[in-house]
TORKOL-4160 file (C-alpha; in steps of 0.2 Angstrom, whole numbers, padded with zeros to 4 digits, m for minus):
378
<pt num="1" X="m0033" Y="m0098" Z="0137"/>
<pt num="2" X="m0028" Y="m0106" Z="0120"/>
<pt num="3" X="m0017" Y="m0105" Z="0109"/>
<pt num="4" X="m0013" Y="m0114" Z="0093"/>
<pt num="5" X="0004" Y="m0116" Z="0084"/>
<pt num="6" X="0003" Y="m0121" Z="0068"/>
<pt num="7" X="0021" Y="m0123" Z="0058"/>
<pt num="8" X="0024" Y="m0122" Z="0038"/>
<pt num="9" X="0041" Y="m0133" Z="0038"/>
<pt num="10" X="0049" Y="m0128" Z="0022"/>
<pt num="11" X="0041" Y="m0107" Z="0022"/>
<pt num="12" X="0060" Y="m0098" Z="0020"/>
<pt num="13" X="0070" Y="m0114" Z="0012"/>
<pt num="14" X="0072" Y="m0102" Z="m0003"/>
<pt num="15" X="0079" Y="m0089" Z="0004"/>
<pt num="16" X="0099" Y="m0093" Z="0008"/>
<pt num="17" X="0099" Y="m0102" Z="m0012"/>
<pt num="18" X="0092" Y="m0085" Z="m0017"/>
<pt num="19" X="0075" Y="m0093" Z="m0024"/>
<pt num="20" X="0066" Y="m0079" Z="m0018"/>
<pt num="21" X="0054" Y="m0091" Z="m0012"/>
<pt num="22" X="0048" Y="m0107" Z="m0009"/>
<pt num="23" X="0032" Y="m0108" Z="m0019"/>
<pt num="24" X="0032" Y="m0123" Z="m0030"/>
<pt num="25" X="0051" Y="m0124" Z="m0029"/>
<pt num="26" X="0055" Y="m0135" Z="m0014"/>
<pt num="27" X="0063" Y="m0149" Z="m0023"/>
<pt num="28" X="0075" Y="m0135" Z="m0032"/>
<pt num="29" X="0079" Y="m0126" Z="m0014"/>
<pt num="30" X="0084" Y="m0145" Z="m0006"/>
<pt num="31" X="0093" Y="m0145" Z="m0021"/>
<pt num="32" X="0103" Y="m0131" Z="m0017"/>
<pt num="33" X="0105" Y="m0135" Z="0000"/>
<pt num="34" X="0093" Y="m0126" Z="0008"/>
<pt num="35" X="0088" Y="m0133" Z="0028"/>
<pt num="36" X="0074" Y="m0129" Z="0036"/>
<pt num="37" X="0070" Y="m0113" Z="0045"/>
<pt num="38" X="0054" Y="m0112" Z="0049"/>
<pt num="39" X="0056" Y="m0126" Z="0064"/>
<pt num="40" X="0070" Y="m0115" Z="0072"/>
<pt num="41" X="0060" Y="m0099" Z="0071"/>
<pt num="42" X="0046" Y="m0108" Z="0081"/>
<pt num="43" X="0059" Y="m0114" Z="0094"/>
<pt num="44" X="0064" Y="m0094" Z="0099"/>
<pt num="45" X="0045" Y="m0092" Z="0098"/>
<pt num="46" X="0041" Y="m0105" Z="0112"/>
<pt num="47" X="0059" Y="m0102" Z="0121"/>
<pt num="48" X="0053" Y="m0083" Z="0122"/>
<pt num="49" X="0035" Y="m0090" Z="0130"/>
<pt num="50" X="0042" Y="m0099" Z="0140"/>
<pt num="51" X="0049" Y="m0085" Z="0147"/>
<pt num="52" X="0035" Y="m0076" Z="0148"/>
<pt num="53" X="0023" Y="m0090" Z="0156"/>
<pt num="54" X="0038" Y="m0091" Z="0169"/>
<pt num="55" X="0038" Y="m0072" Z="0174"/>
<pt num="56" X="0018" Y="m0070" Z="0172"/>
<pt num="57" X="0015" Y="m0086" Z="0182"/>
<pt num="58" X="0004" Y="m0091" Z="0167"/>
<pt num="59" X="0008" Y="m0110" Z="0170"/>
<pt num="60" X="m0006" Y="m0120" Z="0169"/>
<pt num="61" X="m0015" Y="m0107" Z="0163"/>
<pt num="62" X="m0009" Y="m0106" Z="0145"/>
<pt num="63" X="m0015" Y="m0122" Z="0134"/>
<pt num="64" X="m0004" Y="m0123" Z="0118"/>
<pt num="65" X="m0010" Y="m0135" Z="0107"/>
<pt num="66" X="m0003" Y="m0139" Z="0091"/>
<pt num="67" X="m0002" Y="m0149" Z="0074"/>
<pt num="68" X="0004" Y="m0165" Z="0073"/>
<pt num="69" X="0020" Y="m0169" Z="0070"/>
<pt num="70" X="0034" Y="m0155" Z="0060"/>
<pt num="71" X="0019" Y="m0144" Z="0058"/>
<pt num="72" X="0022" Y="m0139" Z="0078"/>
<pt num="73" X="0020" Y="m0155" Z="0088"/>
<pt num="74" X="0039" Y="m0159" Z="0086"/>
<pt num="75" X="0045" Y="m0144" Z="0088"/>
<pt num="76" X="0034" Y="m0140" Z="0105"/>
<pt num="77" X="0044" Y="m0157" Z="0109"/>
<pt num="78" X="0057" Y="m0151" Z="0109"/>
<pt num="79" X="0055" Y="m0133" Z="0118"/>
<pt num="80" X="0049" Y="m0147" Z="0131"/>
<pt num="81" X="0034" Y="m0137" Z="0134"/>
<pt num="82" X="0016" Y="m0146" Z="0141"/>
<pt num="83" X="0004" Y="m0145" Z="0124"/>
<pt num="84" X="m0010" Y="m0154" Z="0116"/>
<pt num="85" X="m0011" Y="m0161" Z="0097"/>
<pt num="86" X="m0026" Y="m0162" Z="0087"/>
<pt num="87" X="m0032" Y="m0176" Z="0080"/>
<pt num="88" X="m0026" Y="m0173" Z="0061"/>
<pt num="89" X="m0017" Y="m0181" Z="0049"/>
<pt num="90" X="m0005" Y="m0173" Z="0038"/>
<pt num="91" X="0005" Y="m0178" Z="0020"/>
<pt num="92" X="0022" Y="m0180" Z="0023"/>
<pt num="93" X="0026" Y="m0165" Z="0011"/>
<pt num="94" X="0014" Y="m0150" Z="0018"/>
<pt num="95" X="0000" Y="m0144" Z="0008"/>
<pt num="96" X="m0011" Y="m0130" Z="0009"/>
<pt num="97" X="m0025" Y="m0141" Z="0012"/>
<pt num="98" X="m0016" Y="m0145" Z="0028"/>
<pt num="99" X="m0013" Y="m0130" Z="0033"/>
<pt num="100" X="m0031" Y="m0126" Z="0031"/>
<pt num="101" X="m0037" Y="m0144" Z="0041"/>
<pt num="102" X="m0026" Y="m0138" Z="0053"/>
<pt num="103" X="m0034" Y="m0121" Z="0057"/>
<pt num="104" X="m0052" Y="m0127" Z="0059"/>
<pt num="105" X="m0046" Y="m0141" Z="0068"/>
<pt num="106" X="m0038" Y="m0129" Z="0080"/>
<pt num="107" X="m0055" Y="m0118" Z="0080"/>
<pt num="108" X="m0067" Y="m0133" Z="0085"/>
<pt num="109" X="m0052" Y="m0136" Z="0101"/>
<pt num="110" X="m0057" Y="m0118" Z="0107"/>
<pt num="111" X="m0042" Y="m0108" Z="0097"/>
<pt num="112" X="m0045" Y="m0091" Z="0096"/>
<pt num="113" X="m0027" Y="m0085" Z="0095"/>
<pt num="114" X="m0017" Y="m0095" Z="0083"/>
<pt num="115" X="0001" Y="m0089" Z="0080"/>
<pt num="116" X="0009" Y="m0100" Z="0064"/>
<pt num="117" X="0027" Y="m0100" Z="0056"/>
<pt num="118" X="0028" Y="m0095" Z="0039"/>
<pt num="119" X="0027" Y="m0081" Z="0026"/>
<pt num="120" X="0014" Y="m0072" Z="0015"/>
<pt num="121" X="0010" Y="m0089" Z="0007"/>
<pt num="122" X="0005" Y="m0097" Z="0025"/>
<pt num="123" X="m0005" Y="m0081" Z="0027"/>
<pt num="124" X="m0015" Y="m0083" Z="0012"/>
<pt num="125" X="m0017" Y="m0100" Z="0016"/>
<pt num="126" X="m0024" Y="m0096" Z="0036"/>
<pt num="127" X="m0036" Y="m0082" Z="0028"/>
<pt num="128" X="m0046" Y="m0096" Z="0016"/>
<pt num="129" X="m0050" Y="m0105" Z="0028"/>
<pt num="130" X="m0055" Y="m0091" Z="0038"/>
<pt num="131" X="m0066" Y="m0087" Z="0024"/>
<pt num="132" X="m0071" Y="m0104" Z="0019"/>
<pt num="133" X="m0075" Y="m0109" Z="0037"/>
<pt num="134" X="m0081" Y="m0093" Z="0043"/>
<pt num="135" X="m0069" Y="m0091" Z="0055"/>
<pt num="136" X="m0075" Y="m0072" Z="0059"/>
<pt num="137" X="m0067" Y="m0073" Z="0077"/>
<pt num="138" X="m0050" Y="m0080" Z="0075"/>
<pt num="139" X="m0034" Y="m0071" Z="0081"/>
<pt num="140" X="m0020" Y="m0073" Z="0072"/>
<pt num="141" X="0001" Y="m0068" Z="0077"/>
<pt num="142" X="0013" Y="m0071" Z="0062"/>
<pt num="143" X="0030" Y="m0076" Z="0067"/>
<pt num="144" X="0043" Y="m0072" Z="0052"/>
<pt num="145" X="0048" Y="m0090" Z="0043"/>
<pt num="146" X="0046" Y="m0084" Z="0025"/>
<pt num="147" X="0057" Y="m0075" Z="0010"/>
<pt num="148" X="0049" Y="m0057" Z="0008"/>
<pt num="149" X="0034" Y="m0058" Z="0020"/>
<pt num="150" X="0026" Y="m0042" Z="0013"/>
<pt num="151" X="0009" Y="m0043" Z="0024"/>
<pt num="152" X="0007" Y="m0033" Z="0039"/>
<pt num="153" X="0003" Y="m0049" Z="0049"/>
<pt num="154" X="0021" Y="m0054" Z="0056"/>
<pt num="155" X="0027" Y="m0047" Z="0070"/>
<pt num="156" X="0047" Y="m0043" Z="0067"/>
<pt num="157" X="0054" Y="m0057" Z="0079"/>
<pt num="158" X="0047" Y="m0071" Z="0089"/>
<pt num="159" X="0048" Y="m0065" Z="0105"/>
<pt num="160" X="0039" Y="m0050" Z="0098"/>
<pt num="161" X="0025" Y="m0065" Z="0098"/>
<pt num="162" X="0026" Y="m0069" Z="0115"/>
<pt num="163" X="0026" Y="m0054" Z="0121"/>
<pt num="164" X="0009" Y="m0050" Z="0111"/>
<pt num="165" X="0003" Y="m0068" Z="0117"/>
<pt num="166" X="0007" Y="m0059" Z="0136"/>
<pt num="167" X="m0005" Y="m0044" Z="0132"/>
<pt num="168" X="m0017" Y="m0053" Z="0124"/>
<pt num="169" X="m0020" Y="m0064" Z="0140"/>
<pt num="170" X="m0018" Y="m0045" Z="0150"/>
<pt num="171" X="m0032" Y="m0038" Z="0143"/>
<pt num="172" X="m0019" Y="m0023" Z="0134"/>
<pt num="173" X="m0023" Y="m0029" Z="0115"/>
<pt num="174" X="m0035" Y="m0023" Z="0107"/>
<pt num="175" X="m0040" Y="m0031" Z="0089"/>
<pt num="176" X="m0035" Y="m0024" Z="0069"/>
<pt num="177" X="m0038" Y="m0030" Z="0053"/>
<pt num="178" X="m0019" Y="m0033" Z="0046"/>
<pt num="179" X="m0017" Y="m0034" Z="0026"/>
<pt num="180" X="m0014" Y="m0049" Z="0019"/>
<pt num="181" X="m0004" Y="m0049" Z="0002"/>
<pt num="182" X="m0002" Y="m0059" Z="m0013"/>
<pt num="183" X="0017" Y="m0060" Z="m0021"/>
<pt num="184" X="0019" Y="m0069" Z="m0038"/>
<pt num="185" X="0035" Y="m0078" Z="m0034"/>
<pt num="186" X="0037" Y="m0084" Z="m0053"/>
<pt num="187" X="0036" Y="m0066" Z="m0057"/>
<pt num="188" X="0048" Y="m0059" Z="m0044"/>
<pt num="189" X="0059" Y="m0073" Z="m0050"/>
<pt num="190" X="0060" Y="m0064" Z="m0067"/>
<pt num="191" X="0064" Y="m0047" Z="m0055"/>
<pt num="192" X="0047" Y="m0042" Z="m0059"/>
<pt num="193" X="0038" Y="m0037" Z="m0043"/>
<pt num="194" X="0019" Y="m0039" Z="m0044"/>
<pt num="195" X="0009" Y="m0039" Z="m0030"/>
<pt num="196" X="m0009" Y="m0036" Z="m0024"/>
<pt num="197" X="m0023" Y="m0036" Z="m0009"/>
<pt num="198" X="m0026" Y="m0054" Z="m0008"/>
<pt num="199" X="m0036" Y="m0048" Z="0011"/>
<pt num="200" X="m0037" Y="m0044" Z="0027"/>
<pt num="201" X="m0035" Y="m0057" Z="0045"/>
<pt num="202" X="m0039" Y="m0053" Z="0066"/>
<pt num="203" X="m0023" Y="m0050" Z="0073"/>
<pt num="204" X="m0019" Y="m0041" Z="0091"/>
<pt num="205" X="m0018" Y="m0020" Z="0089"/>
<pt num="206" X="0000" Y="m0020" Z="0094"/>
<pt num="207" X="0010" Y="m0007" Z="0085"/>
<pt num="208" X="0028" Y="m0011" Z="0090"/>
<pt num="209" X="0029" Y="m0029" Z="0087"/>
<pt num="210" X="0018" Y="m0027" Z="0072"/>
<pt num="211" X="0030" Y="m0026" Z="0056"/>
<pt num="212" X="0016" Y="m0019" Z="0045"/>
<pt num="213" X="0014" Y="m0021" Z="0028"/>
<pt num="214" X="0027" Y="m0015" Z="0015"/>
<pt num="215" X="0027" Y="0002" Z="0007"/>
<pt num="216" X="0034" Y="0005" Z="m0011"/>
<pt num="217" X="0045" Y="0019" Z="m0015"/>
<pt num="218" X="0036" Y="0034" Z="m0024"/>
<pt num="219" X="0040" Y="0033" Z="m0041"/>
<pt num="220" X="0041" Y="0055" Z="m0041"/>
<pt num="221" X="0055" Y="0065" Z="m0050"/>
<pt num="222" X="0060" Y="0071" Z="m0030"/>
<pt num="223" X="0062" Y="0054" Z="m0025"/>
<pt num="224" X="0072" Y="0049" Z="m0042"/>
<pt num="225" X="0082" Y="0066" Z="m0038"/>
<pt num="226" X="0086" Y="0059" Z="m0021"/>
<pt num="227" X="0091" Y="0044" Z="m0024"/>
<pt num="228" X="0103" Y="0048" Z="m0037"/>
<pt num="229" X="0110" Y="0062" Z="m0027"/>
<pt num="230" X="0113" Y="0048" Z="m0013"/>
<pt num="231" X="0123" Y="0035" Z="m0027"/>
<pt num="232" X="0134" Y="0047" Z="m0031"/>
<pt num="233" X="0139" Y="0051" Z="m0016"/>
<pt num="234" X="0142" Y="0029" Z="m0011"/>
<pt num="235" X="0148" Y="0029" Z="m0027"/>
<pt num="236" X="0163" Y="0043" Z="m0025"/>
<pt num="237" X="0165" Y="0035" Z="m0009"/>
<pt num="238" X="0168" Y="0016" Z="m0015"/>
<pt num="239" X="0185" Y="0005" Z="m0017"/>
<pt num="240" X="0192" Y="0005" Z="m0033"/>
<pt num="241" X="0199" Y="m0013" Z="m0025"/>
<pt num="242" X="0183" Y="m0016" Z="m0015"/>
<pt num="243" X="0169" Y="m0029" Z="m0015"/>
<pt num="244" X="0152" Y="m0022" Z="m0012"/>
<pt num="245" X="0137" Y="m0034" Z="m0007"/>
<pt num="246" X="0123" Y="m0026" Z="m0017"/>
<pt num="247" X="0105" Y="m0026" Z="m0006"/>
<pt num="248" X="0089" Y="m0028" Z="m0016"/>
<pt num="249" X="0079" Y="m0011" Z="m0020"/>
<pt num="250" X="0076" Y="0005" Z="m0033"/>
<pt num="251" X="0088" Y="0014" Z="m0019"/>
<pt num="252" X="0103" Y="0002" Z="m0022"/>
<pt num="253" X="0099" Y="m0002" Z="m0042"/>
<pt num="254" X="0102" Y="0018" Z="m0044"/>
<pt num="255" X="0119" Y="0015" Z="m0038"/>
<pt num="256" X="0121" Y="0001" Z="m0052"/>
<pt num="257" X="0112" Y="0014" Z="m0063"/>
<pt num="258" X="0126" Y="0026" Z="m0063"/>
<pt num="259" X="0139" Y="0011" Z="m0063"/>
<pt num="260" X="0132" Y="0006" Z="m0079"/>
<pt num="261" X="0131" Y="m0011" Z="m0071"/>
<pt num="262" X="0115" Y="m0025" Z="m0070"/>
<pt num="263" X="0106" Y="m0022" Z="m0057"/>
<pt num="264" X="0096" Y="m0036" Z="m0051"/>
<pt num="265" X="0081" Y="m0026" Z="m0042"/>
<pt num="266" X="0074" Y="m0040" Z="m0030"/>
<pt num="267" X="0087" Y="m0051" Z="m0029"/>
<pt num="268" X="0106" Y="m0048" Z="m0023"/>
<pt num="269" X="0122" Y="m0046" Z="m0030"/>
<pt num="270" X="0138" Y="m0044" Z="m0031"/>
<pt num="271" X="0151" Y="m0029" Z="m0038"/>
<pt num="272" X="0170" Y="m0033" Z="m0040"/>
<pt num="273" X="0184" Y="m0021" Z="m0048"/>
<pt num="274" X="0171" Y="m0016" Z="m0060"/>
<pt num="275" X="0161" Y="m0029" Z="m0064"/>
<pt num="276" X="0144" Y="m0035" Z="m0059"/>
<pt num="277" X="0139" Y="m0056" Z="m0052"/>
<pt num="278" X="0120" Y="m0056" Z="m0053"/>
<pt num="279" X="0108" Y="m0065" Z="m0043"/>
<pt num="280" X="0121" Y="m0073" Z="m0031"/>
<pt num="281" X="0115" Y="m0084" Z="m0015"/>
<pt num="282" X="0122" Y="m0087" Z="m0002"/>
<pt num="283" X="0135" Y="m0098" Z="m0006"/>
<pt num="284" X="0139" Y="m0087" Z="m0022"/>
<pt num="285" X="0143" Y="m0073" Z="m0013"/>
<pt num="286" X="0155" Y="m0083" Z="m0001"/>
<pt num="287" X="0165" Y="m0090" Z="m0016"/>
<pt num="288" X="0168" Y="m0071" Z="m0024"/>
<pt num="289" X="0172" Y="m0063" Z="m0006"/>
<pt num="290" X="0190" Y="m0067" Z="m0004"/>
<pt num="291" X="0195" Y="m0053" Z="0007"/>
<pt num="292" X="0182" Y="m0048" Z="0023"/>
<pt num="293" X="0190" Y="m0035" Z="0028"/>
<pt num="294" X="0188" Y="m0026" Z="0011"/>
<pt num="295" X="0171" Y="m0031" Z="0007"/>
<pt num="296" X="0156" Y="m0018" Z="0011"/>
<pt num="297" X="0137" Y="m0021" Z="0010"/>
<pt num="298" X="0123" Y="m0010" Z="0005"/>
<pt num="299" X="0106" Y="m0010" Z="0008"/>
<pt num="300" X="0090" Y="0000" Z="0010"/>
<pt num="301" X="0078" Y="m0003" Z="0021"/>
<pt num="302" X="0062" Y="m0010" Z="0017"/>
<pt num="303" X="0047" Y="0004" Z="0014"/>
<pt num="304" X="0037" Y="0007" Z="0030"/>
<pt num="305" X="0043" Y="m0011" Z="0039"/>
<pt num="306" X="0060" Y="0000" Z="0041"/>
<pt num="307" X="0068" Y="m0019" Z="0041"/>
<pt num="308" X="0087" Y="m0018" Z="0035"/>
<pt num="309" X="0093" Y="m0039" Z="0035"/>
<pt num="310" X="0080" Y="m0053" Z="0037"/>
<pt num="311" X="0065" Y="m0046" Z="0024"/>
<pt num="312" X="0070" Y="m0053" Z="0003"/>
<pt num="313" X="0089" Y="m0052" Z="0008"/>
<pt num="314" X="0091" Y="m0071" Z="0016"/>
<pt num="315" X="0104" Y="m0072" Z="0005"/>
<pt num="316" X="0114" Y="m0060" Z="0016"/>
<pt num="317" X="0116" Y="m0074" Z="0029"/>
<pt num="318" X="0121" Y="m0068" Z="0046"/>
<pt num="319" X="0139" Y="m0078" Z="0044"/>
<pt num="320" X="0139" Y="m0065" Z="0032"/>
<pt num="321" X="0134" Y="m0050" Z="0041"/>
<pt num="322" X="0147" Y="m0058" Z="0054"/>
<pt num="323" X="0159" Y="m0057" Z="0042"/>
<pt num="324" X="0157" Y="m0041" Z="0034"/>
<pt num="325" X="0157" Y="m0030" Z="0054"/>
<pt num="326" X="0144" Y="m0017" Z="0057"/>
<pt num="327" X="0157" Y="m0004" Z="0052"/>
<pt num="328" X="0157" Y="m0009" Z="0033"/>
<pt num="329" X="0136" Y="m0009" Z="0032"/>
<pt num="330" X="0132" Y="0008" Z="0020"/>
<pt num="331" X="0113" Y="0011" Z="0023"/>
<pt num="332" X="0105" Y="0022" Z="0012"/>
<pt num="333" X="0087" Y="0029" Z="0012"/>
<pt num="334" X="0080" Y="0044" Z="0004"/>
<pt num="335" X="0072" Y="0058" Z="0017"/>
<pt num="336" X="0052" Y="0053" Z="0012"/>
<pt num="337" X="0059" Y="0034" Z="0014"/>
<pt num="338" X="0062" Y="0036" Z="0033"/>
<pt num="339" X="0048" Y="0047" Z="0035"/>
<pt num="340" X="0037" Y="0035" Z="0030"/>
<pt num="341" X="0043" Y="0022" Z="0042"/>
<pt num="342" X="0035" Y="0018" Z="0059"/>
<pt num="343" X="0044" Y="0028" Z="0071"/>
<pt num="344" X="0059" Y="0030" Z="0060"/>
<pt num="345" X="0067" Y="0017" Z="0067"/>
<pt num="346" X="0076" Y="0002" Z="0059"/>
<pt num="347" X="0073" Y="m0017" Z="0063"/>
<pt num="348" X="0084" Y="m0033" Z="0061"/>
<pt num="349" X="0079" Y="m0049" Z="0059"/>
<pt num="350" X="0091" Y="m0060" Z="0053"/>
<pt num="351" X="0088" Y="m0076" Z="0060"/>
<pt num="352" X="0105" Y="m0076" Z="0073"/>
<pt num="353" X="0099" Y="m0066" Z="0090"/>
<pt num="354" X="0117" Y="m0062" Z="0090"/>
<pt num="355" X="0121" Y="m0056" Z="0073"/>
<pt num="356" X="0103" Y="m0044" Z="0078"/>
<pt num="357" X="0114" Y="m0040" Z="0093"/>
<pt num="358" X="0130" Y="m0033" Z="0085"/>
<pt num="359" X="0117" Y="m0023" Z="0072"/>
<pt num="360" X="0108" Y="m0016" Z="0086"/>
<pt num="361" X="0114" Y="0004" Z="0091"/>
<pt num="362" X="0114" Y="0022" Z="0081"/>
<pt num="363" X="0121" Y="0017" Z="0062"/>
<pt num="364" X="0123" Y="0030" Z="0048"/>
<pt num="365" X="0112" Y="0032" Z="0034"/>
<pt num="366" X="0115" Y="0037" Z="0018"/>
<pt num="367" X="0101" Y="0053" Z="0014"/>
<pt num="368" X="0109" Y="0066" Z="0000"/>
<pt num="369" X="0123" Y="0070" Z="m0005"/>
<pt num="370" X="0136" Y="0072" Z="0008"/>
<pt num="371" X="0123" Y="0070" Z="0023"/>
<pt num="372" X="0117" Y="0058" Z="0034"/>
<pt num="373" X="0108" Y="0054" Z="0049"/>
<pt num="374" X="0109" Y="0042" Z="0062"/>
<pt num="375" X="0096" Y="0031" Z="0067"/>
<pt num="376" X="0093" Y="0019" Z="0078"/>
<pt num="377" X="0091" Y="0000" Z="0075"/>
<pt num="378" X="0082" Y="m0011" Z="0087"/>
């Protein structure tokens, strides 16, 4: 069985520094102190894959073929796994063309299952290659390493990708079409949500392992009334001397609307002693908070995906989550949004397995005024 590995080395670098993406702003991300995210995510996958290979006796059966240098070769060498590298020259500053060239070269080397590490932009580049070169029988698995990842092709976390590979080898996974979404990052940086369907990629059908495409909250009067009832309850319980880290989304924005302060709908803000600090990054959050024991995080899960952390709110880093503590995380969601989440379970993918484990288990979710439900975080 041949599997291909492609790593977009710059994917996700704009997350913690508050750039809401990396397209066209890599230099700015580096200036703000961003460090590569994708190699670490690729290594997590490879470590999980090594365990699957050992447990399933796939050693010598699974052939790993990867891209040169930082697009795959470097991290597979670090993992110590046997592999082959396609014969291809890539640019020092990798581009969409490098991604497309790698996809074609891997396909020509008999790869029919491609695992890539990146975000929505990488998924779009792969779809372009599939379309341009007519690679109709190529199946794809996305390992999340971007900032937003609205497309459905991504597994929930890197370890899930290893499990999907095993299921494909066992013949236990059918094929499905996954939506690839096109988000306008320049508009998102201006707090305008512009997203459209770009096309479809084939991938293994393992619904429990894939995050699915994001769904926006319905803009109905009933939904808005539910959001307002939740917001009133949250505000009544707020500590006047406390600090609140506010995640993105319209549900959290309803809280700030009632507080009569501005909210960055697609960013992270900090509300402290009646004043709001808009569109903050990780460093700014750490600068503003002087007492983590008196700090809370208010978040709402992403529609359909059910993800609380790790998609679009990477500014709230694992280190910040750990310092705030699980008991000071306020989760809000309307009943209709919860009902639309696959399996009605919440998910986390912070990039730190220790923090993910800390968050797992049942958590209180405010679903209406003075109404709470216990929902499991898987």
